[in-house]
N, C-alpha and C positions, 0 to 999 in steps of 0.2 A: 504493500500499499503505500503510495506516494506520501510525502510530507504534507503536500497541499489538502489532498483529502483527509487526512488526521486533521489538519487544522479546521478543515469547513465542517467535519464532524463535530468537532470539541466547540465551535463556534455556535451550533445550534442545540448544545447541550448534551450530546453524546456522552454517555458514562460508560468507562471501560471497566469490564468486569471480568476477573478471572474465572474461568470455568474449571470447578474441581472435576479432574478425571475420575471417572467412574460415580460420580453422583448420581446421574440419571438411573444406571443400573441398581444403585443401593437403594434409591427411593422407591423403585418398582418392586423390588423385594420386600421392602418393609411395608409396603401396601398389601402384598401377598401375605405377608405374617398377620397383618392387621385382619385379613380376610380369614386367615386361619382362626386367629383368636376370637373372633366374632362366631366361628361355626363349633369349635372344640371349647372354648372357654378358658383356654389358656394359650402359651407360646411354647409350649413342649414338642416342638416339631420334631419327629425322630428323624435320624440323620439319614436314614433310608427310606424317607417317605415315599412310597410307591405312587400317591397321587401326583406328587411333584418334587421330583428328586433334587431339582435345583435348589429349592427351598430349604429342603433337610441340609443341604451342604452349606448353603448360605448361613444358617442359624448357628451351624458348626464352625462356621469361620468367623461369625462375629463373637462368638466365646473365646476363639484362639487369639483375636486382634485384641480383644478387651484383656486377656492374659499378658499380651506383649505390653499393653498400655499400662499395666499396673506396675511391670518390670521396668519401665521406662525405657523399653527397646522401641524401634522404628515399628511403625503400626499406621493404618490406615483409618483405626477407631481415632473417633474424636469426641470431646466432652458434650456438644450437641448430639452426636448419635447415641451416645451413653443415656443421655435425659430422654431421647425419644423412646429407645428401647425400654428403659426403666418406667416410663409412664405407661407404657403398654401392658406392663406386667413380665417384662422378659428376666427369664433365670438364668444367671450367669455361671452358676455352677450346680450341676446335677448330682445328687445324692442319692445314692440306690442302698 
C-alpha cells in the first residue's frame, strides 16, 4: 500500500487494528462450546466427542494452553479467554 493511500485512509478516520491470528477460529469453537453447554448442562466435552471431534480436541487444547499460562510459558491463552471460558462454567482440571 502506498504512503498516499495510508494518509488518505487516516485522513477519513480509518483505524488500523491488528488482527489476532486464530481468533476467528477460537470464537467459532467457543460458540460451539456454548451450544454444547446449553444442550448438556456443562462444558465437559469428551476429548473424543463423536458428534464433534474437533470441539473435543479444542477443549483439551484450552486446558493445555491454560496450564502453559499458569507456568509462565508461551501460550495462546489470554486473560480474556480465561474469563470467557470461566463465565461459561469451564472446568480447567478434570478429577476422576
